C-alpha positions as CSV (number, residue, x, y, z in Angstrom):
1,M,-4.1,-28.6,22.2
2,E,-0.4,-27.6,22.2
3,L,2.0,-26.8,19.4
4,V,5.0,-29.0,20.2
5,Y,7.0,-29.0,16.9
6,L,7.0,-27.1,13.7
7,W,8.9,-28.2,10.5
8,V,9.5,-25.5,7.8
9,E,10.3,-26.9,4.4
10,K,10.7,-23.5,2.8
11,Y,9.6,-20.0,3.9
12,K,11.5,-16.9,2.9
13,N,15.0,-17.5,4.2
14,I,14.1,-20.5,6.4
15,E,14.6,-23.9,4.7
16,N,14.4,-27.4,6.1
17,E,14.4,-26.3,9.7
18,G,12.6,-27.7,12.7
19,F,11.5,-25.8,15.8
20,N,10.7,-27.5,19.1
21,F,8.2,-25.5,21.2
22,S,8.0,-27.7,24.2
23,P,10.8,-28.8,26.6
24,R,8.6,-31.7,27.7
25,F,9.3,-33.5,24.4
26,K,12.3,-34.3,22.2
27,C,11.2,-34.1,18.6
28,S,13.0,-34.9,15.4
29,Y,12.0,-35.0,11.7
30,D,13.5,-37.4,9.2
31,E,13.2,-35.7,5.8
32,K,14.0,-38.9,3.8
33,K,11.4,-41.0,5.6
34,E,9.0,-38.0,6.1
35,E,8.7,-39.2,9.7
36,L,8.2,-37.2,12.8
37,A,9.4,-38.7,16.1
38,I,8.1,-37.3,19.4
39,N,9.5,-38.7,22.6
40,E,8.9,-37.6,26.2
41,N,11.8,-35.8,27.8
42,K,12.4,-37.8,31.0
43,D,14.7,-35.0,32.4
44,Y,12.0,-32.3,32.1
45,V,11.1,-30.6,35.4
46,S,8.4,-27.9,35.4
47,I,8.2,-25.1,38.0
48,F,4.6,-24.3,36.9
49,P,1.4,-26.2,37.9
50,E,0.2,-28.8,35.5
51,N,-2.3,-26.7,33.7
52,I,0.1,-23.8,32.8
53,N,2.5,-23.8,29.9
54,V,4.7,-20.9,29.0
55,T,6.3,-20.5,25.6
56,A,7.9,-17.4,24.1
57,I,9.1,-16.3,20.7
58,V,11.6,-13.5,21.0
59,G,13.5,-11.3,18.6
60,E,14.1,-7.8,17.5
61,N,11.3,-5.7,16.1
62,G,10.9,-6.3,12.4
63,S,12.7,-9.7,12.5
64,G,9.6,-11.7,11.4
65,K,8.2,-13.1,14.6
66,S,4.6,-12.8,13.4
């Protein structure tokens, strides 16, 4: 299983924001229709073998990454 997209309605200072965690897919969320569209990114090229996926969340210490 892979986390591809995250929609945050309201959490602390983040409101109505989407986060795409995979360059293999183009994701968009329509708030009015409450509909998530996930499409394969045809331009995606991976330098890693098929069974390896690398994703990173970076930021300063204390910035709320956890």
